[in-house]
PDB file with SEQRES, HELIX, SHEET and CRYST1 records, atoms N, CA, C and O in Angstrom:
SEQRES   1 A   79  MET ARG ARG ASP ARG GLU SER PRO PRO ARG TRP HIS SER          
SEQRES   2 A   79  GLY ASP GLY TRP PHE SER LEU LYS GLU ILE ALA ASP ARG          
SEQRES   3 A   79  ALA ALA ALA GLU ALA GLU ARG GLN ALA ILE ARG LEU ALA          
SEQRES   4 A   79  LEU HIS ALA THR ARG GLY ASN LYS SER GLU ALA ALA ARG          
SEQRES   5 A   79  LEU LEU ARG VAL ASP TYR LYS THR LEU HIS LEU LYS MET          
SEQRES   6 A   79  LYS TYR TYR ASP ILE ASP ALA GLY ASP PHE ARG ALA SER          
SEQRES   7 A   79  SER                                                          
HELIX    1 AA1 LEU A   20  ALA A   42  1                                  23    
HELIX    2 AA2 LYS A   47  LEU A   54  1                                   8    
HELIX    3 AA3 TYR A   58  TYR A   67  1                                  10    
HELIX    4 AA4 ALA A   72  PHE A   75  5                                   4    
SHEET    1 AA1 2 HIS A  12  SER A  13  0                                        
SHEET    2 AA1 2 GLY A  16  TRP A  17 -1                                        
CRYST1    1.000    1.000    1.000  90.00  90.00  90.00 P 1           1          
ATOM      1  N   MET A   1      53.117  40.216  35.047  1.00  0.00           N  
ATOM      2  CA  MET A   1      52.158  41.265  34.877  1.00  0.00           C  
ATOM      3  C   MET A   1      51.171  41.262  36.065  1.00  0.00           C  
ATOM      4  O   MET A   1      50.609  40.225  36.416  1.00  0.00           O  
ATOM      5  N   ARG A   2      50.980  42.423  36.661  1.00  0.00           N  
ATOM      6  CA  ARG A   2      50.052  42.534  37.796  1.00  0.00           C  
ATOM      7  C   ARG A   2      48.678  42.854  37.351  1.00  0.00           C  
ATOM      8  O   ARG A   2      48.475  43.491  36.318  1.00  0.00           O  
ATOM      9  N   ARG A   3      47.717  42.412  38.132  1.00  0.00           N  
ATOM     10  CA  ARG A   3      46.305  42.623  37.764  1.00  0.00           C  
ATOM     11  C   ARG A   3      45.642  43.419  38.889  1.00  0.00           C  
ATOM     12  O   ARG A   3      44.607  43.016  39.420  1.00  0.00           O  
ATOM     13  N   ASP A   4      46.245  44.545  39.243  1.00  0.00           N  
ATOM     14  CA  ASP A   4      45.741  45.351  40.356  1.00  0.00           C  
ATOM     15  C   ASP A   4      44.291  45.842  40.141  1.00  0.00           C  
ATOM     16  O   ASP A   4      43.513  45.906  41.093  1.00  0.00           O  
ATOM     17  N   ARG A   5      43.934  46.187  38.895  1.00  0.00           N  
ATOM     18  CA  ARG A   5      42.634  46.753  38.662  1.00  0.00           C  
ATOM     19  C   ARG A   5      41.533  45.771  38.554  1.00  0.00           C  
ATOM     20  O   ARG A   5      40.367  46.131  38.717  1.00  0.00           O  
ATOM     21  N   GLU A   6      41.854  44.527  38.283  1.00  0.00           N  
ATOM     22  CA  GLU A   6      40.811  43.497  38.155  1.00  0.00           C  
ATOM     23  C   GLU A   6      40.573  42.842  39.542  1.00  0.00           C  
ATOM     24  O   GLU A   6      41.495  42.709  40.347  1.00  0.00           O  
ATOM     25  N   SER A   7      39.358  42.458  39.780  1.00  0.00           N  
ATOM     26  CA  SER A   7      39.111  41.775  41.038  1.00  0.00           C  
ATOM     27  C   SER A   7      39.699  40.362  40.934  1.00  0.00           C  
ATOM     28  O   SER A   7      39.566  39.709  39.899  1.00  0.00           O  
ATOM     29  N   PRO A   8      40.341  39.897  41.995  1.00  0.00           N  
ATOM     30  CA  PRO A   8      40.950  38.557  41.945  1.00  0.00           C  
ATOM     31  C   PRO A   8      39.926  37.466  41.933  1.00  0.00           C  
ATOM     32  O   PRO A   8      38.803  37.665  42.395  1.00  0.00           O  
ATOM     33  N   PRO A   9      40.290  36.292  41.406  1.00  0.00           N  
ATOM     34  CA  PRO A   9      39.314  35.219  41.455  1.00  0.00           C  
ATOM     35  C   PRO A   9      38.982  34.849  42.902  1.00  0.00           C  
ATOM     36  O   PRO A   9      39.819  35.020  43.788  1.00  0.00           O  
ATOM     37  N   ARG A  10      37.828  34.367  43.138  1.00  0.00           N  
ATOM     38  CA  ARG A  10      37.365  33.986  44.490  1.00  0.00           C  
ATOM     39  C   ARG A  10      37.795  32.572  44.761  1.00  0.00           C  
ATOM     40  O   ARG A  10      37.262  31.623  44.187  1.00  0.00           O  
ATOM     41  N   TRP A  11      38.793  32.433  45.665  1.00  0.00           N  
ATOM     42  CA  TRP A  11      39.342  31.155  46.014  1.00  0.00           C  
ATOM     43  C   TRP A  11      38.942  30.696  47.425  1.00  0.00           C  
ATOM     44  O   TRP A  11      39.319  29.611  47.869  1.00  0.00           O  
ATOM     45  N   HIS A  12      38.165  31.552  48.124  1.00  0.00           N  
ATOM     46  CA  HIS A  12      37.715  31.171  49.462  1.00  0.00           C  
ATOM     47  C   HIS A  12      36.379  31.803  49.745  1.00  0.00           C  
ATOM     48  O   HIS A  12      35.957  32.763  49.102  1.00  0.00           O  
ATOM     49  N   SER A  13      35.741  31.234  50.720  1.00  0.00           N  
ATOM     50  CA  SER A  13      34.428  31.797  51.164  1.00  0.00           C  
ATOM     51  C   SER A  13      34.539  32.089  52.680  1.00  0.00           C  
ATOM     52  O   SER A  13      35.608  31.971  53.279  1.00  0.00           O  
ATOM     53  N   GLY A  14      33.481  32.444  53.225  1.00  0.00           N  
ATOM     54  CA  GLY A  14      33.485  32.743  54.676  1.00  0.00           C  
ATOM     55  C   GLY A  14      33.825  31.457  55.534  1.00  0.00           C  
ATOM     56  O   GLY A  14      34.277  31.531  56.676  1.00  0.00           O  
ATOM     57  N   ASP A  15      33.566  30.286  54.879  1.00  0.00           N  
ATOM     58  CA  ASP A  15      33.832  28.987  55.560  1.00  0.00           C  
ATOM     59  C   ASP A  15      35.287  28.526  55.413  1.00  0.00           C  
ATOM     60  O   ASP A  15      35.708  27.635  56.151  1.00  0.00           O  
ATOM     61  N   GLY A  16      36.031  29.071  54.533  1.00  0.00           N  
ATOM     62  CA  GLY A  16      37.415  28.679  54.309  1.00  0.00           C  
ATOM     63  C   GLY A  16      37.734  28.600  52.844  1.00  0.00           C  
ATOM     64  O   GLY A  16      36.945  29.067  52.023  1.00  0.00           O  
ATOM     65  N   TRP A  17      38.811  28.051  52.499  1.00  0.00           N  
ATOM     66  CA  TRP A  17      39.288  27.982  51.122  1.00  0.00           C  
ATOM     67  C   TRP A  17      38.602  26.851  50.371  1.00  0.00           C  
ATOM     68  O   TRP A  17      38.281  25.799  50.922  1.00  0.00           O  
ATOM     69  N   PHE A  18      38.384  27.130  49.028  1.00  0.00           N  
ATOM     70  CA  PHE A  18      37.837  26.128  48.176  1.00  0.00           C  
ATOM     71  C   PHE A  18      38.952  25.147  47.833  1.00  0.00           C  
ATOM     72  O   PHE A  18      40.129  25.503  47.869  1.00  0.00           O  
ATOM     73  N   SER A  19      38.593  23.952  47.513  1.00  0.00           N  
ATOM     74  CA  SER A  19      39.656  23.002  47.102  1.00  0.00           C  
ATOM     75  C   SER A  19      40.063  23.328  45.657  1.00  0.00           C  
ATOM     76  O   SER A  19      39.337  24.041  44.965  1.00  0.00           O  
ATOM     77  N   LEU A  20      41.204  22.821  45.197  1.00  0.00           N  
ATOM     78  CA  LEU A  20      41.663  23.071  43.907  1.00  0.00           C  
ATOM     79  C   LEU A  20      40.586  22.552  42.855  1.00  0.00           C  
ATOM     80  O   LEU A  20      40.357  23.189  41.827  1.00  0.00           O  
ATOM     81  N   LYS A  21      39.979  21.436  43.147  1.00  0.00           N  
ATOM     82  CA  LYS A  21      38.925  20.915  42.256  1.00  0.00           C  
ATOM     83  C   LYS A  21      37.717  21.863  42.177  1.00  0.00           C  
ATOM     84  O   LYS A  21      37.162  22.100  41.103  1.00  0.00           O  
ATOM     85  N   GLU A  22      37.319  22.406  43.366  1.00  0.00           N  
ATOM     86  CA  GLU A  22      36.198  23.384  43.358  1.00  0.00           C  
ATOM     87  C   GLU A  22      36.583  24.582  42.490  1.00  0.00           C  
ATOM     88  O   GLU A  22      35.787  25.041  41.671  1.00  0.00           O  
ATOM     89  N   ILE A  23      37.808  25.088  42.672  1.00  0.00           N  
ATOM     90  CA  ILE A  23      38.225  26.250  41.882  1.00  0.00           C  
ATOM     91  C   ILE A  23      38.190  25.951  40.385  1.00  0.00           C  
ATOM     92  O   ILE A  23      37.688  26.753  39.597  1.00  0.00           O  
ATOM     93  N   ALA A  24      38.732  24.780  39.994  1.00  0.00           N  
ATOM     94  CA  ALA A  24      38.704  24.391  38.609  1.00  0.00           C  
ATOM     95  C   ALA A  24      37.295  24.258  38.075  1.00  0.00           C  
ATOM     96  O   ALA A  24      37.002  24.735  36.979  1.00  0.00           O  
ATOM     97  N   ASP A  25      36.410  23.615  38.836  1.00  0.00           N  
ATOM     98  CA  ASP A  25      35.053  23.383  38.451  1.00  0.00           C  
ATOM     99  C   ASP A  25      34.299  24.773  38.246  1.00  0.00           C  
ATOM    100  O   ASP A  25      33.533  24.926  37.295  1.00  0.00           O  
ATOM    101  N   ARG A  26      34.533  25.720  39.125  1.00  0.00           N  
ATOM    102  CA  ARG A  26      33.916  27.048  39.002  1.00  0.00           C  
ATOM    103  C   ARG A  26      34.455  27.711  37.794  1.00  0.00           C  
ATOM    104  O   ARG A  26      33.665  28.300  37.057  1.00  0.00           O  
ATOM    105  N   ALA A  27      35.742  27.678  37.508  1.00  0.00           N  
ATOM    106  CA  ALA A  27      36.299  28.347  36.324  1.00  0.00           C  
ATOM    107  C   ALA A  27      35.796  27.663  35.073  1.00  0.00           C  
ATOM    108  O   ALA A  27      35.501  28.345  34.091  1.00  0.00           O  
ATOM    109  N   ALA A  28      35.684  26.332  35.065  1.00  0.00           N  
ATOM    110  CA  ALA A  28      35.146  25.673  33.882  1.00  0.00           C  
ATOM    111  C   ALA A  28      33.673  26.025  33.622  1.00  0.00           C  
ATOM    112  O   ALA A  28      33.275  26.234  32.476  1.00  0.00           O  
ATOM    113  N   ALA A  29      32.895  26.087  34.655  1.00  0.00           N  
ATOM    114  CA  ALA A  29      31.497  26.478  34.523  1.00  0.00           C  
ATOM    115  C   ALA A  29      31.389  27.877  33.980  1.00  0.00           C  
ATOM    116  O   ALA A  29      30.555  28.112  33.107  1.00  0.00           O  
ATOM    117  N   GLU A  30      32.168  28.804  34.436  1.00  0.00           N  
ATOM    118  CA  GLU A  30      32.118  30.215  33.983  1.00  0.00           C  
ATOM    119  C   GLU A  30      32.555  30.291  32.494  1.00  0.00           C  
ATOM    120  O   GLU A  30      31.952  31.019  31.705  1.00  0.00           O  
ATOM    121  N   ALA A  31      33.596  29.539  32.132  1.00  0.00           N  
ATOM    122  CA  ALA A  31      34.035  29.514  30.726  1.00  0.00           C  
ATOM    123  C   ALA A  31      32.938  28.923  29.804  1.00  0.00           C  
ATOM    124  O   ALA A  31      32.707  29.400  28.694  1.00  0.00           O  
ATOM    125  N   GLU A  32      32.277  27.866  30.316  1.00  0.00           N  
ATOM    126  CA  GLU A  32      31.196  27.271  29.577  1.00  0.00           C  
ATOM    127  C   GLU A  32      30.040  28.244  29.391  1.00  0.00           C  
ATOM    128  O   GLU A  32      29.512  28.389  28.289  1.00  0.00           O  
ATOM    129  N   ARG A  33      29.661  28.893  30.450  1.00  0.00           N  
ATOM    130  CA  ARG A  33      28.574  29.864  30.359  1.00  0.00           C  
ATOM    131  C   ARG A  33      28.938  30.992  29.406  1.00  0.00           C  
ATOM    132  O   ARG A  33      28.085  31.397  28.615  1.00  0.00           O  
ATOM    133  N   GLN A  34      30.147  31.518  29.436  1.00  0.00           N  
ATOM    134  CA  GLN A  34      30.540  32.556  28.522  1.00  0.00           C  
ATOM    135  C   GLN A  34      30.539  32.030  27.092  1.00  0.00           C  
ATOM    136  O   GLN A  34      30.090  32.748  26.198  1.00  0.00           O  
ATOM    137  N   ALA A  35      31.017  30.816  26.828  1.00  0.00           N  
ATOM    138  CA  ALA A  35      31.043  30.284  25.486  1.00  0.00           C  
ATOM    139  C   ALA A  35      29.639  30.152  24.949  1.00  0.00           C  
ATOM    140  O   ALA A  35      29.411  30.471  23.782  1.00  0.00           O  
ATOM    141  N   ILE A  36      28.723  29.717  25.709  1.00  0.00           N  
ATOM    142  CA  ILE A  36      27.321  29.591  25.259  1.00  0.00           C  
ATOM    143  C   ILE A  36      26.745  30.973  24.937  1.00  0.00           C  
ATOM    144  O   ILE A  36      26.107  31.156  23.900  1.00  0.00           O  
ATOM    145  N   ARG A  37      26.958  31.884  25.771  1.00  0.00           N  
ATOM    146  CA  ARG A  37      26.505  33.283  25.514  1.00  0.00           C  
ATOM    147  C   ARG A  37      27.115  33.825  24.197  1.00  0.00           C  
ATOM    148  O   ARG A  37      26.395  34.385  23.370  1.00  0.00           O  
ATOM    149  N   LEU A  38      28.417  33.662  24.009  1.00  0.00           N  
ATOM    150  CA  LEU A  38      29.063  34.139  22.843  1.00  0.00           C  
ATOM    151  C   LEU A  38      28.523  33.447  21.563  1.00  0.00           C  
ATOM    152  O   LEU A  38      28.346  34.104  20.538  1.00  0.00           O  
ATOM    153  N   ALA A  39      28.269  32.150  21.625  1.00  0.00           N  
ATOM    154  CA  ALA A  39      27.729  31.456  20.486  1.00  0.00           C  
ATOM    155  C   ALA A  39      26.325  31.868  20.190  1.00  0.00           C  
ATOM    156  O   ALA A  39      25.959  31.989  19.021  1.00  0.00           O  
ATOM    157  N   LEU A  40      25.519  32.090  21.200  1.00  0.00           N  
ATOM    158  CA  LEU A  40      24.149  32.587  20.966  1.00  0.00           C  
ATOM    159  C   LEU A  40      24.206  34.038  20.382  1.00  0.00           C  
ATOM    160  O   LEU A  40      23.387  34.401  19.538  1.00  0.00           O  
ATOM    161  N   HIS A  41      25.156  34.825  20.834  1.00  0.00           N  
ATOM    162  CA  HIS A  41      25.262  36.182  20.304  1.00  0.00           C  
ATOM    163  C   HIS A  41      25.670  36.085  18.814  1.00  0.00           C  
ATOM    164  O   HIS A  41      25.090  36.770  17.972  1.00  0.00           O  
ATOM    165  N   ALA A  42      26.647  35.251  18.499  1.00  0.00           N  
ATOM    166  CA  ALA A  42      27.082  35.067  17.087  1.00  0.00           C  
ATOM    167  C   ALA A  42      25.986  34.601  16.175  1.00  0.00           C  
ATOM    168  O   ALA A  42      25.943  34.964  15.000  1.00  0.00           O  
ATOM    169  N   THR A  43      25.057  33.762  16.738  1.00  0.00           N  
ATOM    170  CA  THR A  43      23.997  33.198  15.904  1.00  0.00           C  
ATOM    171  C   THR A  43      22.685  33.893  16.064  1.00  0.00           C  
ATOM    172  O   THR A  43      21.654  33.408  15.599  1.00  0.00           O  
ATOM    173  N   ARG A  44      22.713  35.064  16.742  1.00  0.00           N  
ATOM    174  CA  ARG A  44      21.502  35.866  17.021  1.00  0.00           C  
ATOM    175  C   ARG A  44      20.362  35.008  17.681  1.00  0.00           C  
ATOM    176  O   ARG A  44      19.180  35.133  17.361  1.00  0.00           O  
ATOM    177  N   GLY A  45      20.810  34.144  18.610  1.00  0.00           N  
ATOM    178  CA  GLY A  45      19.844  33.405  19.429  1.00  0.00           C  
ATOM    179  C   GLY A  45      19.444  32.013  18.784  1.00  0.00           C  
ATOM    180  O   GLY A  45      18.614  31.299  19.346  1.00  0.00           O  
ATOM    181  N   ASN A  46      20.009  31.665  17.673  1.00  0.00           N  
ATOM    182  CA  ASN A  46      19.630  30.418  16.997  1.00  0.00           C  
ATOM    183  C   ASN A  46      20.294  29.289  17.761  1.00  0.00           C  
ATOM    184  O   ASN A  46      21.508  29.126  17.645  1.00  0.00           O  
ATOM    185  N   LYS A  47      19.572  28.510  18.528  1.00  0.00           N  
ATOM    186  CA  LYS A  47      20.182  27.456  19.323  1.00  0.00           C  
ATOM    187  C   LYS A  47      20.748  26.287  18.526  1.00  0.00           C  
ATOM    188  O   LYS A  47      21.736  25.680  18.938  1.00  0.00           O  
ATOM    189  N   SER A  48      20.136  25.966  17.394  1.00  0.00           N  
ATOM    190  CA  SER A  48      20.652  24.901  16.571  1.00  0.00           C  
ATOM    191  C   SER A  48      22.009  25.328  16.003  1.00  0.00           C  
ATOM    192  O   SER A  48      22.938  24.520  16.018  1.00  0.00           O  
ATOM    193  N   GLU A  49      22.164  26.544  15.510  1.00  0.00           N  
ATOM    194  CA  GLU A  49      23.465  27.011  14.991  1.00  0.00           C  
ATOM    195  C   GLU A  49      24.475  27.124  16.109  1.00  0.00           C  
ATOM    196  O   GLU A  49      25.640  26.774  15.924  1.00  0.00           O  
ATOM    197  N   ALA A  50      24.054  27.605  17.270  1.00  0.00           N  
ATOM    198  CA  ALA A  50      24.970  27.716  18.440  1.00  0.00           C  
ATOM    199  C   ALA A  50      25.502  26.339  18.807  1.00  0.00           C  
ATOM    200  O   ALA A  50      26.694  26.190  19.076  1.00  0.00           O  
ATOM    201  N   ALA A  51      24.647  25.347  18.820  1.00  0.00           N  
ATOM    202  CA  ALA A  51      25.045  23.974  19.161  1.00  0.00           C  
ATOM    203  C   ALA A  51      26.093  23.486  18.178  1.00  0.00           C  
ATOM    204  O   ALA A  51      27.079  22.857  18.562  1.00  0.00           O  
ATOM    205  N   ARG A  52      25.864  23.790  16.871  1.00  0.00           N  
ATOM    206  CA  ARG A  52      26.854  23.383  15.832  1.00  0.00           C  
ATOM    207  C   ARG A  52      28.174  24.072  16.097  1.00  0.00           C  
ATOM    208  O   ARG A  52      29.222  23.427  16.061  1.00  0.00           O  
ATOM    209  N   LEU A  53      28.147  25.385  16.366  1.00  0.00           N  
ATOM    210  CA  LEU A  53      29.355  26.102  16.612  1.00  0.00           C  
ATOM    211  C   LEU A  53      30.127  25.547  17.797  1.00  0.00           C  
ATOM    212  O   LEU A  53      31.356  25.478  17.775  1.00  0.00           O  
ATOM    213  N   LEU A  54      29.399  25.154  18.826  1.00  0.00           N  
ATOM    214  CA  LEU A  54      30.060  24.642  20.047  1.00  0.00           C  
ATOM    215  C   LEU A  54      30.324  23.161  19.957  1.00  0.00           C  
ATOM    216  O   LEU A  54      30.901  22.574  20.872  1.00  0.00           O  
ATOM    217  N   ARG A  55      29.910  22.548  18.868  1.00  0.00           N  
ATOM    218  CA  ARG A  55      30.054  21.095  18.622  1.00  0.00           C  
ATOM    219  C   ARG A  55      29.462  20.235  19.764  1.00  0.00           C  
ATOM    220  O   ARG A  55      30.072  19.289  20.263  1.00  0.00           O  
ATOM    221  N   VAL A  56      28.253  20.629  20.129  1.00  0.00           N  
ATOM    222  CA  VAL A  56      27.487  19.794  21.113  1.00  0.00           C  
ATOM    223  C   VAL A  56      26.119  19.496  20.562  1.00  0.00           C  
ATOM    224  O   VAL A  56      25.633  20.157  19.645  1.00  0.00           O  
ATOM    225  N   ASP A  57      25.528  18.519  21.122  1.00  0.00           N  
ATOM    226  CA  ASP A  57      24.165  18.098  20.742  1.00  0.00           C  
ATOM    227  C   ASP A  57      23.216  19.230  21.163  1.00  0.00           C  
ATOM    228  O   ASP A  57      23.440  19.905  22.168  1.00  0.00           O  
ATOM    229  N   TYR A  58      22.168  19.418  20.382  1.00  0.00           N  
ATOM    230  CA  TYR A  58      21.120  20.478  20.716  1.00  0.00           C  
ATOM    231  C   TYR A  58      20.576  20.284  22.071  1.00  0.00           C  
ATOM    232  O   TYR A  58      20.407  21.260  22.802  1.00  0.00           O  
ATOM    233  N   LYS A  59      20.286  19.069  22.461  1.00  0.00           N  
ATOM    234  CA  LYS A  59      19.748  18.808  23.788  1.00  0.00           C  
ATOM    235  C   LYS A  59      20.693  19.216  24.899  1.00  0.00           C  
ATOM    236  O   LYS A  59      20.290  19.788  25.911  1.00  0.00           O  
ATOM    237  N   THR A  60      21.957  18.906  24.681  1.00  0.00           N  
ATOM    238  CA  THR A  60      22.987  19.271  25.664  1.00  0.00           C  
ATOM    239  C   THR A  60      23.010  20.813  25.875  1.00  0.00           C  
ATOM    240  O   THR A  60      23.038  21.316  26.998  1.00  0.00           O  
ATOM    241  N   LEU A  61      22.995  21.526  24.723  1.00  0.00           N  
ATOM    242  CA  LEU A  61      23.019  22.996  24.819  1.00  0.00           C  
ATOM    243  C   LEU A  61      21.773  23.474  25.569  1.00  0.00           C  
ATOM    244  O   LEU A  61      21.860  24.314  26.465  1.00  0.00           O  
ATOM    245  N   HIS A  62      20.603  22.923  25.186  1.00  0.00           N  
ATOM    246  CA  HIS A  62      19.368  23.303  25.829  1.00  0.00           C  
ATOM    247  C   HIS A  62      19.406  23.042  27.351  1.00  0.00           C  
ATOM    248  O   HIS A  62      18.929  23.879  28.117  1.00  0.00           O  
ATOM    249  N   LEU A  63      19.938  21.950  27.785  1.00  0.00           N  
ATOM    250  CA  LEU A  63      20.005  21.670  29.212  1.00  0.00           C  
ATOM    251  C   LEU A  63      20.980  22.606  29.895  1.00  0.00           C  
ATOM    252  O   LEU A  63      20.712  23.049  31.012  1.00  0.00           O  
ATOM    253  N   LYS A  64      22.115  22.929  29.260  1.00  0.00           N  
ATOM    254  CA  LYS A  64      23.044  23.807  29.854  1.00  0.00           C  
ATOM    255  C   LYS A  64      22.524  25.285  29.930  1.00  0.00           C  
ATOM    256  O   LYS A  64      22.798  26.021  30.879  1.00  0.00           O  
ATOM    257  N   MET A  65      21.793  25.645  28.915  1.00  0.00           N  
ATOM    258  CA  MET A  65      21.186  26.998  28.919  1.00  0.00           C  
ATOM    259  C   MET A  65      20.179  27.061  30.104  1.00  0.00           C  
ATOM    260  O   MET A  65      20.105  28.087  30.779  1.00  0.00           O  
ATOM    261  N   LYS A  66      19.437  26.021  30.352  1.00  0.00           N  
ATOM    262  CA  LYS A  66      18.525  25.967  31.453  1.00  0.00           C  
ATOM    263  C   LYS A  66      19.267  26.040  32.746  1.00  0.00           C  
ATOM    264  O   LYS A  66      18.865  26.773  33.650  1.00  0.00           O  
ATOM    265  N   TYR A  67      20.348  25.296  32.862  1.00  0.00           N  
ATOM    266  CA  TYR A  67      21.157  25.273  34.091  1.00  0.00           C  
ATOM    267  C   TYR A  67      21.749  26.650  34.425  1.00  0.00           C  
ATOM    268  O   TYR A  67      21.768  27.074  35.580  1.00  0.00           O  
ATOM    269  N   TYR A  68      22.244  27.355  33.346  1.00  0.00           N  
ATOM    270  CA  TYR A  68      22.836  28.665  33.543  1.00  0.00           C  
ATOM    271  C   TYR A  68      21.849  29.832  33.413  1.00  0.00           C  
ATOM    272  O   TYR A  68      22.222  31.004  33.464  1.00  0.00           O  
ATOM    273  N   ASP A  69      20.593  29.463  33.244  1.00  0.00           N  
ATOM    274  CA  ASP A  69      19.496  30.414  33.108  1.00  0.00           C  
ATOM    275  C   ASP A  69      19.740  31.443  31.985  1.00  0.00           C  
ATOM    276  O   ASP A  69      19.660  32.654  32.187  1.00  0.00           O  
ATOM    277  N   ILE A  70      20.042  30.894  30.787  1.00  0.00           N  
ATOM    278  CA  ILE A  70      20.324  31.726  29.646  1.00  0.00           C  
ATOM    279  C   ILE A  70      19.130  31.557  28.649  1.00  0.00           C  
ATOM    280  O   ILE A  70      18.731  30.457  28.267  1.00  0.00           O  
ATOM    281  N   ASP A  71      18.621  32.712  28.283  1.00  0.00           N  
ATOM    282  CA  ASP A  71      17.436  32.755  27.379  1.00  0.00           C  
ATOM    283  C   ASP A  71      17.925  33.166  25.966  1.00  0.00           C  
ATOM    284  O   ASP A  71      18.497  34.242  25.786  1.00  0.00           O  
ATOM    285  N   ALA A  72      17.690  32.297  24.988  1.00  0.00           N  
ATOM    286  CA  ALA A  72      18.109  32.581  23.598  1.00  0.00           C  
ATOM    287  C   ALA A  72      17.453  33.840  23.083  1.00  0.00           C  
ATOM    288  O   ALA A  72      18.033  34.535  22.248  1.00  0.00           O  
ATOM    289  N   GLY A  73      16.259  34.155  23.555  1.00  0.00           N  
ATOM    290  CA  GLY A  73      15.560  35.348  23.119  1.00  0.00           C  
ATOM    291  C   GLY A  73      16.291  36.651  23.419  1.00  0.00           C  
ATOM    292  O   GLY A  73      16.081  37.672  22.763  1.00  0.00           O  
ATOM    293  N   ASP A  74      17.166  36.585  24.441  1.00  0.00           N  
ATOM    294  CA  ASP A  74      17.955  37.801  24.737  1.00  0.00           C  
ATOM    295  C   ASP A  74      18.952  38.087  23.695  1.00  0.00           C  
ATOM    296  O   ASP A  74      19.524  39.177  23.692  1.00  0.00           O  
ATOM    297  N   PHE A  75      19.214  37.152  22.772  1.00  0.00           N  
ATOM    298  CA  PHE A  75      20.232  37.396  21.740  1.00  0.00           C  
ATOM    299  C   PHE A  75      19.670  37.560  20.337  1.00  0.00           C  
ATOM    300  O   PHE A  75      20.424  37.739  19.380  1.00  0.00           O  
ATOM    301  N   ARG A  76      18.332  37.498  20.208  1.00  0.00           N  
ATOM    302  CA  ARG A  76      17.708  37.725  18.949  1.00  0.00           C  
ATOM    303  C   ARG A  76      17.725  39.188  18.593  1.00  0.00           C  
ATOM    304  O   ARG A  76      17.529  40.051  19.449  1.00  0.00           O  
ATOM    305  N   ALA A  77      17.961  39.468  17.316  1.00  0.00           N  
ATOM    306  CA  ALA A  77      17.979  40.850  16.852  1.00  0.00           C  
ATOM    307  C   ALA A  77      16.546  41.385  16.876  1.00  0.00           C  
ATOM    308  O   ALA A  77      15.603  40.710  16.464  1.00  0.00           O  
ATOM    309  N   SER A  78      16.412  42.613  17.368  1.00  0.00           N  
ATOM    310  CA  SER A  78      15.106  43.238  17.364  1.00  0.00           C  
ATOM    311  C   SER A  78      14.818  43.849  16.058  1.00  0.00           C  
ATOM    312  O   SER A  78      15.742  44.345  15.414  1.00  0.00           O  
ATOM    313  N   SER A  79      13.595  43.854  15.608  1.00  0.00           N  
ATOM    314  CA  SER A  79      13.239  44.386  14.276  1.00  0.00           C  
ATOM    315  C   SER A  79      13.021  45.889  14.362  1.00  0.00           C  
ATOM    316  O   SER A  79      12.715  46.527  13.355  1.00  0.00           O  
TER     317      SER A  79                                                      
END                                                                             
């Protein structure tokens, strides 16, 4: 199946090709970021519930949210 309409993954920069490890690390980080955002969306921004869903310690989730610059408040339902 061809993916002509989607932009291809970025495997190189202006300085040359990324290593296979760098490519895997970038893909893992993006998957982790998306999983955190989905869990926060599902729990309407409740970090404790999101941590339970993701089966990680609350502190781990908090540190990763800080690293990825994710604000739980963005997922809270407005009244």
